[in-house]
Every structure is written in structure tokens, then in C-alpha cells.
PDBQT receptor file of N, H, CA, C and O in Angstrom, charges set to zero:
ATOM      1  N   MET A   1     158.109  50.078 117.134  1.00  0.00    +0.000 N 
ATOM      2  CA  MET A   1     158.379  51.098 116.192  1.00  0.00    +0.000 C 
ATOM      3  C   MET A   1     158.777  50.235 115.076  1.00  0.00    +0.000 C 
ATOM      4  O   MET A   1     159.544  49.295 115.284  1.00  0.00    +0.000 OA
ATOM      5  N   PRO A   2     158.209  50.540 113.648  1.00  0.00    +0.000 N 
ATOM      6  CA  PRO A   2     158.400  49.779 112.551  1.00  0.00    +0.000 C 
ATOM      7  C   PRO A   2     159.994  49.758 111.988  1.00  0.00    +0.000 C 
ATOM      8  O   PRO A   2     160.666  50.787 112.057  1.00  0.00    +0.000 OA
ATOM      9  N   VAL A   3     160.469  48.685 111.505  1.00  0.00    +0.000 N 
ATOM     10  H   VAL A   3     159.923  47.849 111.449  1.00  0.00    +0.000 HD
ATOM     11  CA  VAL A   3     161.558  48.459 110.929  1.00  0.00    +0.000 C 
ATOM     12  C   VAL A   3     161.629  48.059 109.456  1.00  0.00    +0.000 C 
ATOM     13  O   VAL A   3     160.711  47.365 109.018  1.00  0.00    +0.000 OA
ATOM     14  N   PRO A   4     162.622  48.423 108.654  1.00  0.00    +0.000 N 
ATOM     15  CA  PRO A   4     162.474  48.005 107.205  1.00  0.00    +0.000 C 
ATOM     16  C   PRO A   4     162.634  46.256 107.081  1.00  0.00    +0.000 C 
ATOM     17  O   PRO A   4     163.358  45.648 107.870  1.00  0.00    +0.000 OA
ATOM     18  N   LYS A   5     162.100  45.772 106.326  1.00  0.00    +0.000 N 
ATOM     19  H   LYS A   5     161.512  46.266 105.686  1.00  0.00    +0.000 HD
ATOM     20  CA  LYS A   5     162.092  44.282 106.406  1.00  0.00    +0.000 C 
ATOM     21  C   LYS A   5     163.122  43.773 105.480  1.00  0.00    +0.000 C 
ATOM     22  O   LYS A   5     163.457  42.598 105.629  1.00  0.00    +0.000 OA
ATOM     23  N   ARG A   6     163.728  44.532 104.461  1.00  0.00    +0.000 N 
ATOM     24  H   ARG A   6     163.456  45.487 104.339  1.00  0.00    +0.000 HD
ATOM     25  CA  ARG A   6     164.598  44.219 103.475  1.00  0.00    +0.000 C 
ATOM     26  C   ARG A   6     165.553  45.412 103.397  1.00  0.00    +0.000 C 
ATOM     27  O   ARG A   6     165.152  46.548 103.648  1.00  0.00    +0.000 OA
ATOM     28  N   ARG A   7     166.854  45.144 103.038  1.00  0.00    +0.000 N 
ATOM     29  H   ARG A   7     167.179  44.220 102.834  1.00  0.00    +0.000 HD
ATOM     30  CA  ARG A   7     167.821  46.103 102.784  1.00  0.00    +0.000 C 
ATOM     31  C   ARG A   7     167.542  46.864 101.557  1.00  0.00    +0.000 C 
ATOM     32  O   ARG A   7     167.268  46.225 100.541  1.00  0.00    +0.000 OA
ATOM     33  N   ARG A   8     167.578  48.230 101.521  1.00  0.00    +0.000 N 
ATOM     34  H   ARG A   8     167.800  48.749 102.346  1.00  0.00    +0.000 HD
ATOM     35  CA  ARG A   8     167.364  49.059 100.426  1.00  0.00    +0.000 C 
ATOM     36  C   ARG A   8     168.738  48.895  99.490  1.00  0.00    +0.000 C 
ATOM     37  O   ARG A   8     169.834  49.060 100.026  1.00  0.00    +0.000 OA
ATOM     38  N   SER A   9     168.649  48.598  98.213  1.00  0.00    +0.000 N 
ATOM     39  H   SER A   9     167.759  48.464  97.777  1.00  0.00    +0.000 HD
ATOM     40  CA  SER A   9     169.695  48.617  97.402  1.00  0.00    +0.000 C 
ATOM     41  C   SER A   9     170.265  49.817  97.023  1.00  0.00    +0.000 C 
ATOM     42  O   SER A   9     169.695  50.878  97.277  1.00  0.00    +0.000 OA
ATOM     43  N   LYS A  10     171.380  49.769  96.415  1.00  0.00    +0.000 N 
ATOM     44  H   LYS A  10     171.843  48.907  96.209  1.00  0.00    +0.000 HD
ATOM     45  CA  LYS A  10     172.201  51.139  96.374  1.00  0.00    +0.000 C 
ATOM     46  C   LYS A  10     171.491  52.023  95.111  1.00  0.00    +0.000 C 
ATOM     47  O   LYS A  10     171.401  53.247  95.203  1.00  0.00    +0.000 OA
ATOM     48  N   SER A  11     171.090  51.427  94.148  1.00  0.00    +0.000 N 
ATOM     49  H   SER A  11     171.163  50.432  94.073  1.00  0.00    +0.000 HD
ATOM     50  CA  SER A  11     170.328  52.203  93.094  1.00  0.00    +0.000 C 
ATOM     51  C   SER A  11     168.915  52.712  93.577  1.00  0.00    +0.000 C 
ATOM     52  O   SER A  11     168.403  53.778  93.235  1.00  0.00    +0.000 OA
ATOM     53  N   LYS A  12     168.375  51.783  94.421  1.00  0.00    +0.000 N 
ATOM     54  H   LYS A  12     168.791  50.917  94.699  1.00  0.00    +0.000 HD
ATOM     55  CA  LYS A  12     167.111  52.449  94.967  1.00  0.00    +0.000 C 
ATOM     56  C   LYS A  12     167.326  53.463  95.949  1.00  0.00    +0.000 C 
ATOM     57  O   LYS A  12     166.453  54.319  96.094  1.00  0.00    +0.000 OA
ATOM     58  N   LYS A  13     168.493  53.496  96.732  1.00  0.00    +0.000 N 
ATOM     59  H   LYS A  13     169.202  52.801  96.615  1.00  0.00    +0.000 HD
ATOM     60  CA  LYS A  13     168.584  54.587  97.700  1.00  0.00    +0.000 C 
ATOM     61  C   LYS A  13     169.063  55.714  96.940  1.00  0.00    +0.000 C 
ATOM     62  O   LYS A  13     168.727  56.824  97.351  1.00  0.00    +0.000 OA
ATOM     63  N   ARG A  14     169.796  55.640  95.891  1.00  0.00    +0.000 N 
ATOM     64  H   ARG A  14     170.069  54.738  95.557  1.00  0.00    +0.000 HD
ATOM     65  CA  ARG A  14     170.297  56.700  95.110  1.00  0.00    +0.000 C 
ATOM     66  C   ARG A  14     169.082  57.392  94.389  1.00  0.00    +0.000 C 
ATOM     67  O   ARG A  14     168.927  58.613  94.370  1.00  0.00    +0.000 OA
ATOM     68  N   SER A  15     168.294  56.544  93.838  1.00  0.00    +0.000 N 
ATOM     69  H   SER A  15     168.420  55.552  93.854  1.00  0.00    +0.000 HD
ATOM     70  CA  SER A  15     167.272  57.314  93.054  1.00  0.00    +0.000 C 
ATOM     71  C   SER A  15     166.298  57.956  94.027  1.00  0.00    +0.000 C 
ATOM     72  O   SER A  15     165.707  58.981  93.688  1.00  0.00    +0.000 OA
ATOM     73  N   HIS A  16     166.112  57.439  95.150  1.00  0.00    +0.000 N 
ATOM     74  H   HIS A  16     166.592  56.606  95.426  1.00  0.00    +0.000 HD
ATOM     75  CA  HIS A  16     165.500  58.088  96.180  1.00  0.00    +0.000 C 
ATOM     76  C   HIS A  16     165.888  59.570  96.634  1.00  0.00    +0.000 C 
ATOM     77  O   HIS A  16     165.146  60.552  96.659  1.00  0.00    +0.000 OA
ATOM     78  N   HIS A  17     167.261  59.486  96.991  1.00  0.00    +0.000 N 
ATOM     79  H   HIS A  17     167.864  58.689  96.970  1.00  0.00    +0.000 HD
ATOM     80  CA  HIS A  17     167.708  60.759  97.213  1.00  0.00    +0.000 C 
ATOM     81  C   HIS A  17     167.997  61.767  96.095  1.00  0.00    +0.000 C 
ATOM     82  O   HIS A  17     168.448  62.898  96.277  1.00  0.00    +0.000 OA
ATOM     83  N   ALA A  18     167.656  61.172  94.816  1.00  0.00    +0.000 N 
ATOM     84  H   ALA A  18     167.289  60.254  94.668  1.00  0.00    +0.000 HD
ATOM     85  CA  ALA A  18     167.695  62.074  93.651  1.00  0.00    +0.000 C 
ATOM     86  C   ALA A  18     166.737  63.036  93.425  1.00  0.00    +0.000 C 
ATOM     87  O   ALA A  18     166.900  64.007  92.686  1.00  0.00    +0.000 OA
ATOM     88  N   ASN A  19     165.759  62.787  94.036  1.00  0.00    +0.000 N 
ATOM     89  H   ASN A  19     165.626  61.998  94.635  1.00  0.00    +0.000 HD
ATOM     90  CA  ASN A  19     164.430  63.639  94.164  1.00  0.00    +0.000 C 
ATOM     91  C   ASN A  19     164.562  65.014  94.925  1.00  0.00    +0.000 C 
ATOM     92  O   ASN A  19     163.875  66.004  94.670  1.00  0.00    +0.000 OA
ATOM     93  N   TRP A  20     165.595  64.936  95.949  1.00  0.00    +0.000 N 
ATOM     94  H   TRP A  20     166.153  64.133  96.156  1.00  0.00    +0.000 HD
ATOM     95  CA  TRP A  20     165.643  66.089  96.769  1.00  0.00    +0.000 C 
ATOM     96  C   TRP A  20     166.298  67.232  96.162  1.00  0.00    +0.000 C 
ATOM     97  O   TRP A  20     167.526  67.215  96.083  1.00  0.00    +0.000 OA
ATOM     98  N   LYS A  21     165.631  68.238  95.717  1.00  0.00    +0.000 N 
ATOM     99  H   LYS A  21     164.633  68.251  95.782  1.00  0.00    +0.000 HD
ATOM    100  CA  LYS A  21     166.171  69.339  94.908  1.00  0.00    +0.000 C 
ATOM    101  C   LYS A  21     165.827  70.589  95.648  1.00  0.00    +0.000 C 
ATOM    102  O   LYS A  21     164.797  70.600  96.321  1.00  0.00    +0.000 OA
ATOM    103  N   ILE A  22     166.593  71.641  95.586  1.00  0.00    +0.000 N 
ATOM    104  H   ILE A  22     167.430  71.632  95.038  1.00  0.00    +0.000 HD
ATOM    105  CA  ILE A  22     166.263  72.902  95.806  1.00  0.00    +0.000 C 
ATOM    106  C   ILE A  22     165.649  73.659  94.785  1.00  0.00    +0.000 C 
ATOM    107  O   ILE A  22     166.125  73.684  93.651  1.00  0.00    +0.000 OA
ATOM    108  N   GLU A  23     164.596  74.298  95.109  1.00  0.00    +0.000 N 
ATOM    109  H   GLU A  23     164.209  74.278  96.031  1.00  0.00    +0.000 HD
ATOM    110  CA  GLU A  23     163.736  74.965  94.248  1.00  0.00    +0.000 C 
ATOM    111  C   GLU A  23     163.834  76.454  94.358  1.00  0.00    +0.000 C 
ATOM    112  O   GLU A  23     163.918  76.926  95.491  1.00  0.00    +0.000 OA
ATOM    113  N   THR A  24     163.833  77.316  93.239  1.00  0.00    +0.000 N 
ATOM    114  H   THR A  24     163.764  76.932  92.319  1.00  0.00    +0.000 HD
ATOM    115  CA  THR A  24     163.950  78.830  93.366  1.00  0.00    +0.000 C 
ATOM    116  C   THR A  24     162.603  79.401  93.827  1.00  0.00    +0.000 C 
ATOM    117  O   THR A  24     161.540  78.993  93.359  1.00  0.00    +0.000 OA
ATOM    118  N   PRO A  25     162.678  80.269  94.673  1.00  0.00    +0.000 N 
ATOM    119  CA  PRO A  25     161.499  80.832  94.991  1.00  0.00    +0.000 C 
ATOM    120  C   PRO A  25     160.571  81.593  94.185  1.00  0.00    +0.000 C 
ATOM    121  O   PRO A  25     161.093  82.592  93.691  1.00  0.00    +0.000 OA
ATOM    122  N   ASN A  26     159.398  81.428  93.915  1.00  0.00    +0.000 N 
ATOM    123  H   ASN A  26     158.974  80.616  94.317  1.00  0.00    +0.000 HD
ATOM    124  CA  ASN A  26     158.572  82.271  92.999  1.00  0.00    +0.000 C 
ATOM    125  C   ASN A  26     158.428  83.647  93.523  1.00  0.00    +0.000 C 
ATOM    126  O   ASN A  26     157.706  83.901  94.488  1.00  0.00    +0.000 OA
ATOM    127  N   LEU A  27     159.105  84.513  92.898  1.00  0.00    +0.000 N 
ATOM    128  H   LEU A  27     159.691  84.307  92.115  1.00  0.00    +0.000 HD
ATOM    129  CA  LEU A  27     159.326  86.013  92.933  1.00  0.00    +0.000 C 
ATOM    130  C   LEU A  27     158.294  86.602  92.023  1.00  0.00    +0.000 C 
ATOM    131  O   LEU A  27     158.245  86.383  90.813  1.00  0.00    +0.000 OA
ATOM    132  N   VAL A  28     157.464  87.377  92.704  1.00  0.00    +0.000 N 
ATOM    133  H   VAL A  28     157.503  87.555  93.687  1.00  0.00    +0.000 HD
ATOM    134  CA  VAL A  28     156.562  88.386  91.767  1.00  0.00    +0.000 C 
ATOM    135  C   VAL A  28     156.872  89.957  92.150  1.00  0.00    +0.000 C 
ATOM    136  O   VAL A  28     157.290  90.249  93.271  1.00  0.00    +0.000 OA
ATOM    137  N   PRO A  29     156.652  90.876  91.202  1.00  0.00    +0.000 N 
ATOM    138  CA  PRO A  29     156.700  92.117  91.626  1.00  0.00    +0.000 C 
ATOM    139  C   PRO A  29     155.701  92.902  92.489  1.00  0.00    +0.000 C 
ATOM    140  O   PRO A  29     154.518  92.891  92.148  1.00  0.00    +0.000 OA
ATOM    141  N   CYS A  30     156.098  93.608  93.621  1.00  0.00    +0.000 N 
ATOM    142  H   CYS A  30     157.059  93.617  93.898  1.00  0.00    +0.000 HD
ATOM    143  CA  CYS A  30     155.250  94.169  94.643  1.00  0.00    +0.000 C 
ATOM    144  C   CYS A  30     154.327  95.009  93.905  1.00  0.00    +0.000 C 
ATOM    145  O   CYS A  30     154.828  95.608  92.954  1.00  0.00    +0.000 OA
ATOM    146  N   ALA A  31     153.085  95.191  94.129  1.00  0.00    +0.000 N 
ATOM    147  H   ALA A  31     152.678  94.704  94.901  1.00  0.00    +0.000 HD
ATOM    148  CA  ALA A  31     152.072  95.909  93.305  1.00  0.00    +0.000 C 
ATOM    149  C   ALA A  31     152.515  97.636  93.561  1.00  0.00    +0.000 C 
ATOM    150  O   ALA A  31     152.453  98.498  92.684  1.00  0.00    +0.000 OA
ATOM    151  N   ALA A  32     152.962  97.850  94.982  1.00  0.00    +0.000 N 
ATOM    152  H   ALA A  32     153.012  97.149  95.694  1.00  0.00    +0.000 HD
ATOM    153  CA  ALA A  32     153.301  99.304  95.166  1.00  0.00    +0.000 C 
ATOM    154  C   ALA A  32     154.394  99.781  94.728  1.00  0.00    +0.000 C 
ATOM    155  O   ALA A  32     154.394 100.867  94.148  1.00  0.00    +0.000 OA
ATOM    156  N   CYS A  33     155.733  98.943  94.952  1.00  0.00    +0.000 N 
ATOM    157  H   CYS A  33     155.733  98.061  95.423  1.00  0.00    +0.000 HD
ATOM    158  CA  CYS A  33     157.107  99.455  94.562  1.00  0.00    +0.000 C 
ATOM    159  C   CYS A  33     157.702  98.690  93.490  1.00  0.00    +0.000 C 
ATOM    160  O   CYS A  33     158.807  99.061  93.095  1.00  0.00    +0.000 OA
ATOM    161  N   ARG A  34     157.101  97.580  92.896  1.00  0.00    +0.000 N 
ATOM    162  H   ARG A  34     156.203  97.279  93.217  1.00  0.00    +0.000 HD
ATOM    163  CA  ARG A  34     157.455  96.836  91.986  1.00  0.00    +0.000 C 
ATOM    164  C   ARG A  34     159.047  96.071  92.402  1.00  0.00    +0.000 C 
ATOM    165  O   ARG A  34     159.855  95.629  91.586  1.00  0.00    +0.000 OA
ATOM    166  N   ALA A  35     159.162  96.081  93.669  1.00  0.00    +0.000 N 
ATOM    167  H   ALA A  35     158.505  96.440  94.332  1.00  0.00    +0.000 HD
ATOM    168  CA  ALA A  35     160.276  95.281  94.209  1.00  0.00    +0.000 C 
ATOM    169  C   ALA A  35     160.044  93.743  94.102  1.00  0.00    +0.000 C 
ATOM    170  O   ALA A  35     158.890  93.399  94.360  1.00  0.00    +0.000 OA
ATOM    171  N   LEU A  36     160.924  92.746  93.769  1.00  0.00    +0.000 N 
ATOM    172  H   LEU A  36     161.861  93.026  93.559  1.00  0.00    +0.000 HD
ATOM    173  CA  LEU A  36     160.560  91.252  93.767  1.00  0.00    +0.000 C 
ATOM    174  C   LEU A  36     160.218  90.935  95.249  1.00  0.00    +0.000 C 
ATOM    175  O   LEU A  36     160.840  91.398  96.205  1.00  0.00    +0.000 OA
ATOM    176  N   ILE A  37     159.210  90.133  95.323  1.00  0.00    +0.000 N 
ATOM    177  H   ILE A  37     158.706  89.757  94.546  1.00  0.00    +0.000 HD
ATOM    178  CA  ILE A  37     159.108  89.405  96.716  1.00  0.00    +0.000 C 
ATOM    179  C   ILE A  37     158.387  88.133  96.525  1.00  0.00    +0.000 C 
ATOM    180  O   ILE A  37     157.746  87.768  95.540  1.00  0.00    +0.000 OA
ATOM    181  N   VAL A  38     158.589  87.564  97.562  1.00  0.00    +0.000 N 
ATOM    182  H   VAL A  38     159.110  87.860  98.362  1.00  0.00    +0.000 HD
ATOM    183  CA  VAL A  38     157.906  86.188  97.646  1.00  0.00    +0.000 C 
ATOM    184  C   VAL A  38     156.350  86.067  97.592  1.00  0.00    +0.000 C 
ATOM    185  O   VAL A  38     155.895  87.015  98.232  1.00  0.00    +0.000 OA
ATOM    186  N   GLN A  39     155.503  85.408  97.166  1.00  0.00    +0.000 N 
ATOM    187  H   GLN A  39     155.873  84.638  96.645  1.00  0.00    +0.000 HD
ATOM    188  CA  GLN A  39     154.198  85.541  96.926  1.00  0.00    +0.000 C 
ATOM    189  C   GLN A  39     153.627  85.328  98.238  1.00  0.00    +0.000 C 
ATOM    190  O   GLN A  39     154.077  84.402  98.912  1.00  0.00    +0.000 OA
ATOM    191  N   HIS A  40     152.545  86.174  98.770  1.00  0.00    +0.000 N 
ATOM    192  H   HIS A  40     152.179  86.926  98.223  1.00  0.00    +0.000 HD
ATOM    193  CA  HIS A  40     151.704  86.130  99.999  1.00  0.00    +0.000 C 
ATOM    194  C   HIS A  40     152.407  86.446 101.166  1.00  0.00    +0.000 C 
ATOM    195  O   HIS A  40     152.137  85.874 102.222  1.00  0.00    +0.000 OA
ATOM    196  N   ARG A  41     153.364  87.378 101.079  1.00  0.00    +0.000 N 
ATOM    197  H   ARG A  41     153.584  87.843 100.221  1.00  0.00    +0.000 HD
ATOM    198  CA  ARG A  41     154.340  88.152 101.995  1.00  0.00    +0.000 C 
ATOM    199  C   ARG A  41     154.114  89.508 102.000  1.00  0.00    +0.000 C 
ATOM    200  O   ARG A  41     153.616  90.062 101.020  1.00  0.00    +0.000 OA
ATOM    201  N   VAL A  42     154.465  90.174 103.118  1.00  0.00    +0.000 N 
ATOM    202  H   VAL A  42     154.870  89.723 103.914  1.00  0.00    +0.000 HD
ATOM    203  CA  VAL A  42     154.598  91.555 103.331  1.00  0.00    +0.000 C 
ATOM    204  C   VAL A  42     155.963  91.898 102.550  1.00  0.00    +0.000 C 
ATOM    205  O   VAL A  42     156.994  91.233 102.650  1.00  0.00    +0.000 OA
ATOM    206  N   CYS A  43     155.812  92.949 101.826  1.00  0.00    +0.000 N 
ATOM    207  H   CYS A  43     154.975  93.490 101.745  1.00  0.00    +0.000 HD
ATOM    208  CA  CYS A  43     156.960  93.605 101.048  1.00  0.00    +0.000 C 
ATOM    209  C   CYS A  43     157.893  94.222 102.120  1.00  0.00    +0.000 C 
ATOM    210  O   CYS A  43     157.457  95.082 102.886  1.00  0.00    +0.000 OA
ATOM    211  N   PRO A  44     159.139  93.800 102.179  1.00  0.00    +0.000 N 
ATOM    212  CA  PRO A  44     160.300  94.420 103.174  1.00  0.00    +0.000 C 
ATOM    213  C   PRO A  44     160.633  95.703 102.820  1.00  0.00    +0.000 C 
ATOM    214  O   PRO A  44     161.214  96.384 103.665  1.00  0.00    +0.000 OA
ATOM    215  N   ASP A  45     160.362  96.220 101.640  1.00  0.00    +0.000 N 
ATOM    216  H   ASP A  45     159.890  95.667 100.953  1.00  0.00    +0.000 HD
ATOM    217  CA  ASP A  45     160.662  97.416 100.948  1.00  0.00    +0.000 C 
ATOM    218  C   ASP A  45     159.747  98.545 101.568  1.00  0.00    +0.000 C 
ATOM    219  O   ASP A  45     160.197  99.424 102.303  1.00  0.00    +0.000 OA
ATOM    220  N   CYS A  46     158.452  98.439 101.212  1.00  0.00    +0.000 N 
ATOM    221  H   CYS A  46     158.087  97.725 100.616  1.00  0.00    +0.000 HD
ATOM    222  CA  CYS A  46     157.571  99.347 101.455  1.00  0.00    +0.000 C 
ATOM    223  C   CYS A  46     156.478  99.018 102.517  1.00  0.00    +0.000 C 
ATOM    224  O   CYS A  46     155.786  99.914 103.000  1.00  0.00    +0.000 OA
ATOM    225  N   GLY A  47     156.345  97.742 102.855  1.00  0.00    +0.000 N 
ATOM    226  H   GLY A  47     156.908  97.015 102.462  1.00  0.00    +0.000 HD
ATOM    227  CA  GLY A  47     155.449  97.394 103.859  1.00  0.00    +0.000 C 
ATOM    228  C   GLY A  47     154.145  97.203 103.395  1.00  0.00    +0.000 C 
ATOM    229  O   GLY A  47     153.276  97.364 104.251  1.00  0.00    +0.000 OA
ATOM    230  N   VAL A  48     153.766  96.898 102.247  1.00  0.00    +0.000 N 
ATOM    231  H   VAL A  48     154.472  96.767 101.551  1.00  0.00    +0.000 HD
ATOM    232  CA  VAL A  48     152.309  96.779 101.666  1.00  0.00    +0.000 C 
ATOM    233  C   VAL A  48     151.900  95.273 101.591  1.00  0.00    +0.000 C 
ATOM    234  O   VAL A  48     152.716  94.469 101.141  1.00  0.00    +0.000 OA
ATOM    235  N   TYR A  49     150.928  94.946 101.926  1.00  0.00    +0.000 N 
ATOM    236  H   TYR A  49     150.265  95.600 102.291  1.00  0.00    +0.000 HD
ATOM    237  CA  TYR A  49     150.448  93.458 101.518  1.00  0.00    +0.000 C 
ATOM    238  C   TYR A  49     148.909  93.725 101.115  1.00  0.00    +0.000 C 
ATOM    239  O   TYR A  49     148.114  94.378 101.791  1.00  0.00    +0.000 OA
ATOM    240  N   ASN A  50     148.651  93.114  99.921  1.00  0.00    +0.000 N 
ATOM    241  H   ASN A  50     149.297  92.584  99.371  1.00  0.00    +0.000 HD
ATOM    242  CA  ASN A  50     147.234  93.034  99.369  1.00  0.00    +0.000 C 
ATOM    243  C   ASN A  50     146.761  94.671  99.257  1.00  0.00    +0.000 C 
ATOM    244  O   ASN A  50     145.665  95.082  99.638  1.00  0.00    +0.000 OA
ATOM    245  N   GLY A  51     147.543  95.285  98.812  1.00  0.00    +0.000 N 
ATOM    246  H   GLY A  51     148.433  94.951  98.502  1.00  0.00    +0.000 HD
ATOM    247  CA  GLY A  51     147.345  96.998  98.673  1.00  0.00    +0.000 C 
ATOM    248  C   GLY A  51     146.954  97.689  99.821  1.00  0.00    +0.000 C 
ATOM    249  O   GLY A  51     146.371  98.765  99.691  1.00  0.00    +0.000 OA
ATOM    250  N   LYS A  52     147.253  97.107 101.218  1.00  0.00    +0.000 N 
ATOM    251  H   LYS A  52     147.727  96.233 101.324  1.00  0.00    +0.000 HD
ATOM    252  CA  LYS A  52     147.296  97.783 102.376  1.00  0.00    +0.000 C 
ATOM    253  C   LYS A  52     148.502  97.993 103.037  1.00  0.00    +0.000 C 
ATOM    254  O   LYS A  52     149.332  97.088 103.115  1.00  0.00    +0.000 OA
ATOM    255  N   GLN A  53     148.711  99.247 103.588  1.00  0.00    +0.000 N 
ATOM    256  H   GLN A  53     148.037  99.983 103.525  1.00  0.00    +0.000 HD
ATOM    257  CA  GLN A  53     149.826  99.458 104.256  1.00  0.00    +0.000 C 
ATOM    258  C   GLN A  53     149.686  98.748 105.737  1.00  0.00    +0.000 C 
ATOM    259  O   GLN A  53     148.968  99.140 106.656  1.00  0.00    +0.000 OA
ATOM    260  N   VAL A  54     150.581  97.571 105.732  1.00  0.00    +0.000 N 
ATOM    261  H   VAL A  54     151.165  97.252 104.985  1.00  0.00    +0.000 HD
ATOM    262  CA  VAL A  54     150.544  96.801 107.042  1.00  0.00    +0.000 C 
ATOM    263  C   VAL A  54     151.753  96.973 108.073  1.00  0.00    +0.000 C 
ATOM    264  O   VAL A  54     151.646  96.753 109.280  1.00  0.00    +0.000 OA
ATOM    265  N   LEU A  55     152.846  97.370 107.472  1.00  0.00    +0.000 N 
ATOM    266  H   LEU A  55     152.934  97.549 106.492  1.00  0.00    +0.000 HD
ATOM    267  CA  LEU A  55     154.103  97.619 108.210  1.00  0.00    +0.000 C 
ATOM    268  C   LEU A  55     154.541  99.293 108.053  1.00  0.00    +0.000 C 
ATOM    269  O   LEU A  55     154.397  99.886 106.984  1.00  0.00    +0.000 OA
ATOM    270  N   VAL A  56     154.988  99.822 109.053  1.00  0.00    +0.000 N 
ATOM    271  H   VAL A  56     155.105  99.341 109.922  1.00  0.00    +0.000 HD
ATOM    272  CA  VAL A  56     155.613 101.050 108.945  1.00  0.00    +0.000 C 
ATOM    273  C   VAL A  56     157.375 100.791 108.723  1.00  0.00    +0.000 C 
ATOM    274  O   VAL A  56     158.071 100.256 109.586  1.00  0.00    +0.000 OA
ATOM    275  N   ILE A  57     157.827 101.218 107.580  1.00  0.00    +0.000 N 
ATOM    276  H   ILE A  57     157.262 101.653 106.879  1.00  0.00    +0.000 HD
ATOM    277  CA  ILE A  57     159.153 101.152 107.422  1.00  0.00    +0.000 C 
ATOM    278  C   ILE A  57     160.032 102.104 107.545  1.00  0.00    +0.000 C 
ATOM    279  O   ILE A  57     160.073 102.946 106.648  1.00  0.00    +0.000 OA
ATOM    280  N   LYS A  58     160.851 102.199 108.559  1.00  0.00    +0.000 N 
ATOM    281  H   LYS A  58     160.817 101.516 109.288  1.00  0.00    +0.000 HD
ATOM    282  CA  LYS A  58     161.736 103.398 108.797  1.00  0.00    +0.000 C 
ATOM    283  C   LYS A  58     162.721 103.314 107.804  1.00  0.00    +0.000 C 
ATOM    284  O   LYS A  58     163.238 102.263 107.426  1.00  0.00    +0.000 OA
ATOM    285  N   GLU A  59     163.031 104.703 107.291  1.00  0.00    +0.000 N 
ATOM    286  H   GLU A  59     162.611 105.557 107.599  1.00  0.00    +0.000 HD
ATOM    287  CA  GLU A  59     164.291 104.758 106.331  1.00  0.00    +0.000 C 
ATOM    288  C   GLU A  59     165.486 104.851 107.028  1.00  0.00    +0.000 C 
ATOM    289  O   GLU A  59     165.648 105.503 108.059  1.00  0.00    +0.000 OA
ATOM    290  N   LYS A  60     166.304 104.201 106.460  1.00  0.00    +0.000 N 
ATOM    291  H   LYS A  60     166.172 103.672 105.622  1.00  0.00    +0.000 HD
ATOM    292  CA  LYS A  60     167.707 104.293 107.010  1.00  0.00    +0.000 C 
ATOM    293  C   LYS A  60     168.425 105.595 106.774  1.00  0.00    +0.000 C 
ATOM    294  O   LYS A  60     168.543 105.929 105.595  1.00  0.00    +0.000 OA
ATOM    295  N   THR A  61     168.956 106.437 107.760  1.00  0.00    +0.000 N 
ATOM    296  H   THR A  61     168.860 106.166 108.717  1.00  0.00    +0.000 HD
ATOM    297  CA  THR A  61     169.654 107.350 107.467  1.00  0.00    +0.000 C 
ATOM    298  C   THR A  61     171.231 107.092 107.759  1.00  0.00    +0.000 C 
ATOM    299  O   THR A  61     171.708 106.265 108.536  1.00  0.00    +0.000 OA
ATOM    300  N   LYS A  62     171.876 107.973 106.971  1.00  0.00    +0.000 N 
ATOM    301  H   LYS A  62     171.488 108.644 106.339  1.00  0.00    +0.000 HD
ATOM    302  CA  LYS A  62     173.388 107.696 107.108  1.00  0.00    +0.000 C 
ATOM    303  C   LYS A  62     174.012 108.627 107.820  1.00  0.00    +0.000 C 
ATOM    304  O   LYS A  62     173.759 109.798 107.538  1.00  0.00    +0.000 OA
ATOM    305  N   LYS A  63     174.879 108.363 108.801  1.00  0.00    +0.000 N 
ATOM    306  H   LYS A  63     175.084 107.412 109.030  1.00  0.00    +0.000 HD
ATOM    307  CA  LYS A  63     175.570 108.940 109.722  1.00  0.00    +0.000 C 
ATOM    308  C   LYS A  63     176.701 109.897 109.013  1.00  0.00    +0.000 C 
ATOM    309  O   LYS A  63     177.422 109.403 108.146  1.00  0.00    +0.000 OA
ATOM    310  N   ALA A  64     176.833 111.147 109.358  1.00  0.00    +0.000 N 
ATOM    311  H   ALA A  64     176.247 111.549 110.062  1.00  0.00    +0.000 HD
ATOM    312  CA  ALA A  64     177.872 111.817 108.668  1.00  0.00    +0.000 C 
ATOM    313  C   ALA A  64     179.164 111.778 109.577  1.00  0.00    +0.000 C 
ATOM    314  O   ALA A  64     179.226 112.156 110.747  1.00  0.00    +0.000 OA
ATOM    315  N   ASP A  65     180.112 111.283 108.866  1.00  0.00    +0.000 N 
ATOM    316  H   ASP A  65     180.062 110.976 107.916  1.00  0.00    +0.000 HD
ATOM    317  CA  ASP A  65     181.620 111.011 109.667  1.00  0.00    +0.000 C 
ATOM    318  C   ASP A  65     182.313 112.339 109.790  1.00  0.00    +0.000 C 
ATOM    319  O   ASP A  65     183.416 112.411 110.331  1.00  0.00    +0.000 OA
TER     320      ASP A  65
């Protein structure tokens, strides 16, 4: 198993770790319901992907107390 030949300095280590960033997901509106969704995924609100109904989404009913 390979091991590093030389010690990595603090500045090299910190600049290497500085490039790890959290990026915001690219959200686009759904073609059917206009809800914001991640690209190339089935819409969780209406169940449509690429203009076709893929999932059957059950509507939530509220219980009467």
C-alpha cells in the first residue's frame, strides 16, 4: 500500500481542504405542476417525469378530530 514520501505542510493541507464546498442543487420547475425539483428526477408532487405519468401520488386526507 502506498504511503506519502514527505509530510504535507499546513498551508498545502489547508488549501487542499479549502476546495471542499457544499453546492446548492440545480432546481428547475416541473413541466406539469411548476414545483421546483432536481433535474432528471421524478416530481415528488405530481409523479411526472419527461412528460409522462410515472408514479401515482396519493393525496393526503386530513382526519376529522
